[in-house]
Biopython code that builds the backbone (N, CA, C, O; Angstrom):
import numpy as np
from Bio.PDB.StructureBuilder import StructureBuilder

atoms = [
    (1, "MET", "N", (77.527, -40.190, 10.436)),
    (1, "MET", "CA", (76.271, -39.494, 9.965)),
    (1, "MET", "C", (75.859, -40.134, 8.608)),
    (1, "MET", "O", (76.610, -40.231, 7.637)),
    (2, "LYS", "N", (74.644, -40.531, 8.662)),
    (2, "LYS", "CA", (74.169, -41.256, 7.340)),
    (2, "LYS", "C", (73.352, -40.181, 6.499)),
    (2, "LYS", "O", (72.528, -39.447, 7.046)),
    (3, "PHE", "N", (73.607, -40.133, 5.232)),
    (3, "PHE", "CA", (72.839, -39.172, 4.402)),
    (3, "PHE", "C", (72.182, -40.093, 3.227)),
    (3, "PHE", "O", (72.545, -41.245, 2.990)),
    (4, "ASN", "N", (71.208, -39.427, 2.567)),
    (4, "ASN", "CA", (70.537, -40.053, 1.516)),
    (4, "ASN", "C", (69.760, -41.348, 1.878)),
    (4, "ASN", "O", (69.645, -42.306, 1.114)),
    (5, "GLN", "N", (69.242, -41.270, 3.124)),
    (5, "GLN", "CA", (68.344, -42.452, 3.572)),
    (5, "GLN", "C", (66.865, -41.966, 3.308)),
    (5, "GLN", "O", (66.558, -40.774, 3.347)),
    (6, "PRO", "N", (66.019, -42.932, 3.051)),
    (6, "PRO", "CA", (64.605, -42.528, 2.753)),
    (6, "PRO", "C", (63.968, -41.694, 3.857)),
    (6, "PRO", "O", (62.967, -41.021, 3.608)),
    (7, "THR", "N", (64.524, -41.716, 5.084)),
    (7, "THR", "CA", (63.911, -41.015, 6.221)),
    (7, "THR", "C", (64.557, -39.537, 6.350)),
    (7, "THR", "O", (64.121, -38.705, 7.146)),
    (8, "ASP", "N", (65.545, -39.326, 5.559)),
    (8, "ASP", "CA", (66.218, -38.056, 5.680)),
    (8, "ASP", "C", (65.429, -36.990, 4.807)),
    (8, "ASP", "O", (65.141, -37.228, 3.634)),
    (9, "TYR", "N", (65.110, -35.853, 5.417)),
    (9, "TYR", "CA", (64.393, -34.790, 4.702)),
    (9, "TYR", "C", (65.341, -33.628, 4.304)),
    (9, "TYR", "O", (64.911, -32.641, 3.707)),
    (10, "GLY", "N", (66.561, -33.765, 4.630)),
    (10, "GLY", "CA", (67.452, -32.637, 4.332)),
    (10, "GLY", "C", (68.308, -32.429, 5.568)),
    (10, "GLY", "O", (68.026, -32.903, 6.669)),
    (11, "LEU", "N", (69.349, -31.702, 5.313)),
    (11, "LEU", "CA", (70.343, -31.360, 6.414)),
    (11, "LEU", "C", (69.714, -30.266, 7.217)),
    (11, "LEU", "O", (69.290, -29.236, 6.694)),
    (12, "PHE", "N", (69.661, -30.524, 8.555)),
    (12, "PHE", "CA", (69.141, -29.584, 9.530)),
    (12, "PHE", "C", (67.653, -29.389, 9.403)),
    (12, "PHE", "O", (67.196, -28.374, 9.929)),
    (13, "ILE", "N", (66.816, -30.220, 8.775)),
    (13, "ILE", "CA", (65.473, -30.059, 8.597)),
    (13, "ILE", "C", (64.752, -31.205, 9.311)),
    (13, "ILE", "O", (65.032, -32.378, 9.067)),
    (14, "THR", "N", (63.838, -30.852, 10.177)),
    (14, "THR", "CA", (63.049, -31.907, 10.847)),
    (14, "THR", "C", (61.746, -32.132, 10.133)),
    (14, "THR", "O", (61.070, -31.209, 9.680)),
    (15, "ALA", "N", (61.427, -33.404, 10.056)),
    (15, "ALA", "CA", (60.121, -33.747, 9.305)),
    (15, "ALA", "C", (58.929, -33.296, 10.134)),
    (15, "ALA", "O", (58.957, -33.357, 11.364)),
    (16, "ILE", "N", (57.888, -32.846, 9.457)),
    (16, "ILE", "CA", (56.582, -32.545, 10.064)),
    (16, "ILE", "C", (55.579, -33.528, 9.785)),
    (16, "ILE", "O", (55.750, -34.329, 8.866)),
    (17, "SER", "N", (54.549, -33.541, 10.491)),
    (17, "SER", "CA", (53.435, -34.521, 10.336)),
    (17, "SER", "C", (52.541, -34.122, 9.087)),
    (17, "SER", "O", (52.488, -32.959, 8.686)),
    (18, "TRP", "N", (51.883, -35.102, 8.536)),
    (18, "TRP", "CA", (50.937, -34.859, 7.483)),
    (18, "TRP", "C", (49.834, -33.880, 7.871)),
    (18, "TRP", "O", (49.397, -33.043, 7.080)),
    (19, "GLU", "N", (49.400, -34.023, 9.132)),
    (19, "GLU", "CA", (48.338, -33.143, 9.595)),
    (19, "GLU", "C", (48.897, -31.665, 9.604)),
    (19, "GLU", "O", (48.195, -30.760, 9.153)),
    (20, "TYR", "N", (50.058, -31.434, 10.075)),
    (20, "TYR", "CA", (50.633, -30.079, 10.091)),
    (20, "TYR", "C", (50.840, -29.581, 8.623)),
    (20, "TYR", "O", (50.623, -28.408, 8.316)),
    (21, "ALA", "N", (51.228, -30.429, 7.817)),
    (21, "ALA", "CA", (51.443, -30.004, 6.349)),
    (21, "ALA", "C", (50.035, -29.653, 5.748)),
    (21, "ALA", "O", (49.946, -28.736, 4.931)),
    (22, "LEU", "N", (49.028, -30.309, 6.109)),
    (22, "LEU", "CA", (47.696, -29.974, 5.543)),
    (22, "LEU", "C", (47.214, -28.791, 6.056)),
    (22, "LEU", "O", (46.555, -28.058, 5.317)),
    (23, "TRP", "N", (47.473, -28.425, 7.408)),
    (23, "TRP", "CA", (47.022, -27.217, 7.896)),
    (23, "TRP", "C", (47.825, -26.037, 7.334)),
    (23, "TRP", "O", (47.273, -24.940, 7.253)),
    (24, "ILE", "N", (49.011, -26.187, 6.968)),
    (24, "ILE", "CA", (49.838, -25.190, 6.296)),
    (24, "ILE", "C", (49.238, -24.917, 4.861)),
    (24, "ILE", "O", (49.103, -23.775, 4.423)),
    (25, "ARG", "N", (48.878, -26.091, 4.143)),
    (25, "ARG", "CA", (48.302, -25.882, 2.858)),
    (25, "ARG", "C", (46.900, -25.167, 2.908)),
    (25, "ARG", "O", (46.594, -24.342, 2.046)),
    (26, "ALA", "N", (46.141, -25.474, 3.842)),
    (26, "ALA", "CA", (44.722, -24.883, 4.024)),
    (26, "ALA", "C", (44.970, -23.431, 4.410)),
    (26, "ALA", "O", (44.221, -22.595, 3.904)),
    (27, "TYR", "N", (45.939, -23.019, 5.254)),
    (27, "TYR", "CA", (46.161, -21.660, 5.494)),
    (27, "TYR", "C", (46.580, -20.826, 4.305)),
    (27, "TYR", "O", (46.108, -19.710, 4.089)),
    (28, "ALA", "N", (47.503, -21.426, 3.529)),
    (28, "ALA", "CA", (47.924, -20.865, 2.309)),
    (28, "ALA", "C", (46.791, -20.623, 1.323)),
    (28, "ALA", "O", (46.677, -19.555, 0.722)),
    (29, "LEU", "N", (45.961, -21.643, 1.177)),
    (29, "LEU", "CA", (44.713, -21.570, 0.293)),
    (29, "LEU", "C", (43.868, -20.493, 0.688)),
    (29, "LEU", "O", (43.430, -19.682, -0.128)),
    (30, "GLY", "N", (43.603, -20.453, 2.002)),
    (30, "GLY", "CA", (42.618, -19.329, 2.555)),
    (30, "GLY", "C", (43.200, -18.067, 2.181)),
    (30, "GLY", "O", (42.517, -17.286, 1.518)),
    (31, "TRP", "N", (44.460, -17.744, 2.544)),
    (31, "TRP", "CA", (44.936, -16.399, 2.203)),
    (31, "TRP", "C", (45.036, -16.129, 0.690)),
    (31, "TRP", "O", (44.968, -14.976, 0.264)),
    (32, "PHE", "N", (45.201, -17.215, -0.144)),
    (32, "PHE", "CA", (45.200, -17.056, -1.579)),
    (32, "PHE", "C", (43.858, -16.486, -1.979)),
    (32, "PHE", "O", (43.785, -15.518, -2.736)),
    (33, "LEU", "N", (42.774, -17.097, -1.459)),
    (33, "LEU", "CA", (41.360, -16.719, -1.776)),
    (33, "LEU", "C", (41.056, -15.308, -1.420)),
    (33, "LEU", "O", (40.482, -14.542, -2.194)),
    (34, "ILE", "N", (41.475, -14.970, -0.171)),
    (34, "ILE", "CA", (41.309, -13.534, 0.331)),
    (34, "ILE", "C", (42.082, -12.612, -0.517)),
    (34, "ILE", "O", (41.504, -11.605, -0.925)),
    (35, "ASN", "N", (43.286, -12.816, -0.831)),
    (35, "ASN", "CA", (44.079, -11.912, -1.626)),
    (35, "ASN", "C", (43.541, -11.722, -3.052)),
    (35, "ASN", "O", (43.538, -10.623, -3.607)),
    (36, "ASP", "N", (43.086, -12.854, -3.615)),
    (36, "ASP", "CA", (42.495, -12.799, -4.928)),
    (36, "ASP", "C", (41.253, -12.015, -4.975)),
    (36, "ASP", "O", (41.022, -11.288, -5.941)),
    (37, "ALA", "N", (40.406, -12.127, -3.944)),
    (37, "ALA", "CA", (39.180, -11.282, -3.846)),
    (37, "ALA", "C", (39.511, -9.790, -3.702)),
    (37, "ALA", "O", (38.821, -8.939, -4.261)),
    (38, "VAL", "N", (40.540, -9.495, -2.971)),
    (38, "VAL", "CA", (40.921, -8.054, -2.773)),
    (38, "VAL", "C", (41.424, -7.579, -4.169)),
    (38, "VAL", "O", (41.077, -6.485, -4.616)),
    (39, "LYS", "N", (42.224, -8.397, -4.829)),
    (39, "LYS", "CA", (42.693, -7.936, -6.057)),
    (39, "LYS", "C", (41.680, -7.764, -7.065)),
    (39, "LYS", "O", (41.823, -6.833, -7.858)),
    (40, "ILE", "N", (40.677, -8.520, -7.156)),
    (40, "ILE", "CA", (39.513, -8.386, -8.099)),
    (40, "ILE", "C", (38.723, -7.120, -7.770)),
    (40, "ILE", "O", (38.327, -6.363, -8.657)),
    (41, "TRP", "N", (38.493, -6.902, -6.395)),
    (41, "TRP", "CA", (37.795, -5.664, -6.004)),
    (41, "TRP", "C", (38.523, -4.441, -6.366)),
    (41, "TRP", "O", (37.931, -3.468, -6.834)),
    (42, "THR", "N", (39.897, -4.464, -6.147)),
    (42, "THR", "CA", (40.738, -3.383, -6.605)),
    (42, "THR", "C", (40.651, -3.070, -7.999)),
    (42, "THR", "O", (40.426, -1.913, -8.354)),
    (43, "TYR", "N", (40.820, -4.064, -8.875)),
    (43, "TYR", "CA", (40.736, -3.875, -10.275)),
    (43, "TYR", "C", (39.362, -3.233, -10.673)),
    (43, "TYR", "O", (39.323, -2.308, -11.484)),
    (44, "ARG", "N", (38.307, -3.713, -10.122)),
    (44, "ARG", "CA", (37.011, -3.198, -10.481)),
    (44, "ARG", "C", (36.916, -1.730, -10.052)),
    (44, "ARG", "O", (36.386, -0.885, -10.773)),
    (45, "LEU", "N", (37.409, -1.476, -8.939)),
    (45, "LEU", "CA", (37.347, 0.010, -8.413)),
    (45, "LEU", "C", (38.205, 0.918, -9.381)),
    (45, "LEU", "O", (37.794, 2.014, -9.761)),
    (46, "LEU", "N", (39.422, 0.389, -9.754)),
    (46, "LEU", "CA", (40.189, 1.181, -10.641)),
    (46, "LEU", "C", (39.549, 1.313, -11.977)),
    (46, "LEU", "O", (39.609, 2.415, -12.523)),
    (47, "ARG", "N", (38.925, 0.297, -12.591)),
    (47, "ARG", "CA", (38.245, 0.428, -13.785)),
    (47, "ARG", "C", (37.087, 1.424, -13.766)),
    (47, "ARG", "O", (36.869, 2.203, -14.693)),
    (48, "ARG", "N", (36.352, 1.347, -12.639)),
    (48, "ARG", "CA", (35.222, 2.230, -12.495)),
    (48, "ARG", "C", (35.636, 3.725, -12.401)),
    (48, "ARG", "O", (34.929, 4.621, -12.863)),
    (49, "GLU", "N", (36.752, 3.928, -11.812)),
    (49, "GLU", "CA", (37.326, 5.319, -11.676)),
    (49, "GLU", "C", (38.123, 5.700, -12.899)),
    (49, "GLU", "O", (38.613, 6.827, -12.967)),
    (50, "ARG", "N", (38.271, 4.869, -13.814)),
    (50, "ARG", "CA", (38.961, 5.017, -15.074)),
    (50, "ARG", "C", (40.470, 5.412, -14.845)),
    (50, "ARG", "O", (41.074, 6.246, -15.519)),
    (51, "VAL", "N", (40.963, 4.726, -13.848)),
    (51, "VAL", "CA", (42.432, 4.881, -13.522)),
    (51, "VAL", "C", (43.230, 3.850, -14.365)),
    (51, "VAL", "O", (44.323, 4.154, -14.842)),
    (52, "ALA", "N", (42.720, 2.733, -14.528)),
    (52, "ALA", "CA", (43.417, 1.646, -15.281)),
    (52, "ALA", "C", (42.662, 1.265, -16.563)),
    (52, "ALA", "O", (43.103, 0.383, -17.300)),
]
sb = StructureBuilder()
sb.init_structure("model")
sb.init_model(0)
sb.init_chain("A")
sb.init_seg("    ")
for serial, (resi, resn, name, xyz) in enumerate(atoms, 1):
    if name == "N":
        sb.init_residue(resn, " ", resi, " ")
    sb.init_atom(name, np.array(xyz, "f"), 0.0, 1.0, " ", f" {name:<3s}", serial, name[0])
structure = sb.get_structure()
């Protein structure tokens, strides 16, 4: 078994394609934007109700 070769990504880890990696990043960015919008809306609601 050869380790520390340029094509090794880790023990028991299979490499993924660049396309798949970009889809994962896009998915994470999309949810980041949605969660941030919900957070901002919640903070505004709490300030308006004088809770925070």
